[in-house]
N, C-alpha and C positions, 0 to 999 in steps of 0.2 A: 504493500499500499503504499511505502516510503517512496519509491519508483512512481508511482503515477502521478504522486500527489508534486517532486522534482522538476514529472513530465512537463505536468499545468504548469508549476508556477515557471518554470526557466520559458512556455509559451508565453504570457501573460506576460514577460519581462521583453522579452524581445519582440512580440508585438507593437511594445511601447517605446522602443527603443533605447531601449535599457544595457546595461552593463552587469552579466547574469554568473558573476564563479560557482562552479560545485566540485565543492570538495568532494572527493573522492573517497576514501577514508586513511582516515585520523590518526589509526591505530597500523596501520600498515605501509604507511608509507615514513620513513625518518625524517624525512624535512620539515612533514608537519607541526604544529605543535595540536598537543595531546587536548584532544575536544574541541577546537575548529569549528565552530558553527560551518555549515551543508551547505551553505549559502549569502555569501555577501553581495548585495544587491546594488551597485550603483545608478542614480536617479541625481537628475539636474536641481535636486531637491531633498537630496538625501542620499546616507548610505543607513542601510539593512542589512545588520545581521540576523539572521534566518536558521533556528537548527528545528526538520523539518524529523518529526514521525505520525508513525502511526497511531490508531487511537488510543493502541491499551502503550505505544512505544514512554518508556521511561530513558527517560535523563540521566547517564555517566555522571560519575563521578567530575571528570576532568569536564565535560559541557558545562556540567552548575561553573565550576572553577574556573572557566572562559567562560560563559558570558554573565560571568558574577566583574569579571578586572571589563571586561569590552564598556560593559555598563555604567562603571565606576569612572571608562574615559571620558565619560560622553556619547559613550555609541547608546544606539537602538539596535540594542537584542532583545529576541524572543523565543518561544517557541512555537510553529506551525504546526497543523494537527488536517485532516478533511474536514472535520465540520465550521473548519475556519474557511476557508477556501466553496465548504457552503451558505457558511451566515454570511462571505461576502468581507469580514476583513483584508481578508487575503486583497481582493483589489481595493478597498478604500487605504491600504495604507500602502499598497504600494502607491496609487494618485494621487498622496500627501508628498510622497518623494517628488512625485512629474510636474509639480507647479517649483520652477527656480522657487531661486531665494533673495 
């Protein structure tokens, strides 16, 4: 389910002309920081750091730590789940970074 969510988020970003970087598996990539978010999305009005999870997926300790550090540094970090796609939250948050500051 996470893969399907990632594909939909990536398509939404592409349609808006945003940069969307998907981190494959930071646990298996020696150059990646543990817990690095699944997606970093850049629009003209901001940057989103998003961890993608299934409805039942749980955050690992390194993911919580990365999210905390990003938030403390002023970054916009959150978890997106399929329910957020269905509710329109993802589209809303993407629209927010689509407006130049």
